N, C-alpha and C positions, 0 to 999 in steps of 0.2 A: 327161187327168189323169193323174197317180201312180199308180201300182197300187201299194199298201199293201202287197202281199204280198212284191213285190221288194224294198220298204224292211224289212220285219220277218228277211226272205232274208240281207240285206246286214248286218246288224247281228248274225244269228248267226254271220254268218262273220267277224263283224270286219273288216267293209269301209269303214273310216272316212270315208276320201274318198269313195266312193259313197254312203255315207248322207246326206251335209253333202250333197254335189250334188241328191240326190233330195227332201230334205227341203225345200230351198230353193226347189225346180222348185215344189213342194208348194204352201209357202208364196205362191209370185208367183201360181201359180193361185189362191189364194183359198180354197185348202182348209180346213175346219174343222179348228181347232187339236185342240180334245179331240177331234175323230175320228182325226187325224194321230196323236198320241200314242199313244193307246189300241191303234188297230188296228193302227200301222203301231210305233213304237219299245219301246214294252209289249208288245206281240204276241211280238215278236223275243226279247225278254231273257225271257218267261215259258216259253218253249222252252228260251232257255238253261239258267234257272232247275232246269228239270224234267231236262235231258239231265245238269247237275250232280249233281242227286241220287240220278242214277239210276248215275252214275259213269262216265255216257260221254262229258260234257266233265270238263277239268282244267283249272287256274286259268288257265295262261297262257291258255288259249283264252276261258277266262270274262272275263278282263282285257282280252285284245282284242274282246269285244262290249261290254263295259261302255266302254270308249273311242271305238266304233263310236257305241254309243245316245250318248253324251256331248256327242260332234260333232253330233247332231241337234238333241240340247235346247239345247245353245251357242247355236243360231241361231233358237229359239223362247222362252228366255227372255227377250229384250228385250220379247215380248209379255205378258209374264205381267203387267207394271206396267198397261197397258192393259184388263187385265180379260179378255182375249179367251182366256185358256188356263188353265182350273184342274185343281189338281193334287192330289193325295191327302193324309192326314194327316201335320202338321210332327212328326218324329222329331229328337228330341235324343239325338247317339251321342259315344262318348266311351268309352276305356280308364282304369278308375279309379285313384285315389293311388296311385304308387308303382310301378306298373307302366307298363313302356315299347314293349311289344308295339303293333306295330300294322297287321302285316299282314291278321289277321282281320277287326278290326276297319273296315279300307279295303275287303275285300271286300265286308262287308255292308253299307257303305255304299254303294257301287255299285251292287249288288243292289237294295237299297229305292230309290234311286233309277231305276232300269231299272225296278221294280214301280209308280213312278208316285208315290211318299213324297219330301214334303220334307225333306231330311235337312240337318242342322246339326251338323259334326263337326268337336266340341271338340277331337279330338286326344286326345293320352296324358297320363296323371300329372295327372286332372281329380279334386281334391279333392270333397266331397260339398258343399258349400257353392257350388260353380261350377254342378254339375249343378242343384244348388234354384232358383239367381237367374236361369239360361237359361230353363229350364223356364218359370219365372213369368214373367220378363221375353216372351218369345217365345209364350207361352199355349200350348204344346208339347202334343200329343196323346200319344205315346208318349216314354219313356226308353230306350235301350239303351244296356247296359251291358257291358263286357269285362275279363276278367281271365284273364292266362296264366300266373300265378304263385299257389300255393296260400297263400302270406303275405298276398297282396293281395286274395282274395276278400273276406275279412270289412268290407272296403270297400263293398260292394257292400250290407251288409245296413245300414252304416252310414248311404251315400245312400238307402237305403230309410227308415230313419228322422228323417233327417234333413225328406225329402218328407211325411212325417208330422206331423211338429212344424209344420212351415209349410201344412198343412192344406192339402196339395197330393195328398197319396198317391191319392184317390176319385178323382180330377180325369184323372188321367194309367192309361196301363197301361205298366208295367214290364217288359222283358225281357232276360233274362241271357245270354250265352254267354262257352265258352274252353273250352279242353282238361280244365281240372281238377274245369270244375261238372257237376252234374248236376240233372236234373228235380228227385232230394228235397231238394237243396241250394238250388234255387231255391222253392221250395216252404217250406222250412225260414225263408227271410228272407225273406219275402213277398212274393217277384216273381210276377206275373200269368203270364209263358211262361220256357222255355227252348227255345235253339234251341242242337244241336251244330255247325252249320255254317249259311254263308249261304245257301243255299238254303232250308233249314227257317226261317231267320228269317223270309224274306218268307211263307214259307207260314204260320208261327205267328202272325205280325202280322196276316194278312189275316182270318185266324178269329179272333181274340181281337178284330179290328174289326166284327164282324158278330154 
């Protein structure tokens, strides 16, 4: 049987081809998919997140690890439809209207996928109405918004107000992030959480979901 610790180690080291090979072998062997996901891919990304938080890994290494994790997930995703694999909460992710910055958002998306969340990345320059529409249609459990400009920060508050108007705010966790933001600002606009980097976004959502 494939050793899940080796899969986790290969994710940490960003070895995408090795991860793909080992995941395929594990699938062929009939390994339980939840076990393969949680003890292999997610276990590896958990270490990556911890090392990133401690500044022991940096964005280029984290991206390599995320790509390695994605190589494994690509092989497992067709099995989602069959019900053999159960993923975590559904997260709608995007940068708010008027803001075209996406590096931080993309990293958050990768880290959340690595932690087992289902991520629907809407991209950049997303108006409040679009966030609300997708949250409602997808029955998402989390909305994660980013802004890198002080001029676009108010759009986060506008989106939260739009969620309230649609009767969705009490049904969803809203987390925000971006360079100009603070915990105080997140609280002021009615967000449930604030994270200043991708590793902390994962930690915060795990904390809020429990």
